C-alpha positions in Angstrom: 0.0 -0.1 0.1 2.8 2.3 0.8 4.1 2.1 -2.9 1.0 3.2 -4.6 1.0 6.2 -2.1 4.3 7.3 -3.3 3.0 6.6 -6.8 0.2 8.8 -6.5 2.1 11.6 -4.7 3.7 13.3 -7.7 0.2 13.4 -9.4 -1.7 14.8 -6.1 1.1 17.3 -5.9 0.0 18.6 -9.5 -3.6 18.3 -8.8 -2.7 20.6 -5.6 -0.8 22.8 -7.7 -3.8 22.9 -10.4 -6.0 23.5 -7.8 -4.3 26.7 -6.3 -3.3 28.0 -9.3 -6.9 28.4 -10.6 -8.6 28.9 -7.3 -10.1 32.8 -7.5 -10.5 32.5 -3.7 -6.8 32.9 -3.5 -5.2 36.3 -4.0 -3.1 37.0 -7.5 0.4 36.3 -5.7 -0.8 33.2 -4.4 -2.1 32.0 -7.3 0.7 33.3 -9.6 3.2 31.3 -7.5 1.1 27.9 -7.9 1.1 28.5 -11.5 4.6 28.9 -11.8 5.4 25.8 -9.8 2.6 24.0 -12.0 4.4 25.0 -15.0 7.9 24.2 -13.8 6.3 20.8 -12.6 5.3 20.3 -16.5 8.9 21.1 -17.6 7.5 24.4 -19.4 10.8 26.6 -20.1 11.5 29.7 -18.2 11.0 31.8 -21.0 7.4 30.8 -21.3 6.5 31.3 -17.8 4.6 34.3 -16.6 6.6 35.1 -13.4 4.6 38.3 -12.3 1.8 40.6 -12.8 4.0 42.9 -15.2 4.9 40.0 -17.7 1.2 39.1 -17.5 0.3 42.5 -18.7 2.9 42.6 -21.3 1.6 39.1 -22.7 -1.9 39.8 -22.6 -1.0 43.3 -24.3 1.1 41.2 -27.3 -1.7 38.5 -27.3 -4.4 41.6 -27.9 -2.3 43.2 -30.5 -1.9 40.0 -32.2 -5.5 39.2 -32.7 -6.4 42.8 -33.5 -4.0 42.6 -36.6 -5.1 39.3 -37.7 -8.4 40.5 -37.4 -7.9 43.6 -39.6 -5.4 41.8 -42.1 
């Protein structure tokens, strides 16, 4: 039984991180930190991880600009 618990542990950790990352009752900083840990756990390249609100704002601005350009083009 101990082996089964050990094997489930990484999956439980990912589930807990995902719940925290998307839990609207947590403040933005806690969700962001959980999101970063979740991305790292999934081996997302650090250059593709949003680390703070400024990076999120920049990403959203760039995304909306690309979307607007596609619509206009």
